[in-house]
N, C-alpha and C positions, 0 to 999 in steps of 0.2 A: 735821637732820642734814645735809642737803644744804649748808647754808652753813658749817657746821663743816669739811667736807672742801673746799669751794672756797677757805676761808681757809687752810687747812694746805697744800694742792696746788696752786692756782691753777685747775687744771681737774679735775673730779670723774672725768674718764675717765683721769686719769694714776694713780688709785689702784686697785689689782688686789687684792682680799683673797685671801688663801690659806686653806687649811684651819686652819692655826695661829691665825689672825685670828679665825676663826669659833669656834674652841674656847676662844680667851682670852675673847672677848666673850659667849659663850653665845647668839650670836644665829645663827639659821639663815640659809642661803642665800637662801631665798625672802624671809624677813622682811628681810633685808639690802636685797634689791632694792627692796621696799616703802619702807624708810626712806630710802635713798639717792637714790631719784627723787622723794621727796615724796609718795608716795600713802598713807602713813600717818605717824602723829606717834609718836616715839619716847618710851618711858617715861624716868623719871630715871634709872633704874639702867641701861638701855641706852645713855644718853649718857655717864654715868660710865665704864662700861666701854669705850667707843669712845674716848673722850679718853685714856683711860690707855694704850689698845693703840697709839694712833697717835703718842703721845710729844707731846700737844699742851701747849704751854708758855705762860707768862704773856702773852708778846707776842702769841701767837695769839689769846688770849682777849679781849685788849684790841681787837685788829683786829674779833673777831667782834661786840663789843658797839658798836663804833663803827660797823659796818655796820648794825647794827640801829637805830641812832639816827639815821642820816643821812636816812631817808625823812620822819622827823618834821620835819623843818626846810626841805624842798623846797616 
């Protein structure tokens, strides 16, 4: 989840979820803190809801997959 936010916003601290975000995603504030800071792994449903809520587009997804593959070649 942290990598998704970093790709979309550049710095995770630039994203400030509000009550509407929590309502749309169905994720509580406590659970969000665990996910956003990498203390817990998100479920597939949680990822889908967050991606939809932050308007993650195809270009963002391509950047995400590129970021995952980079360490393989270092």
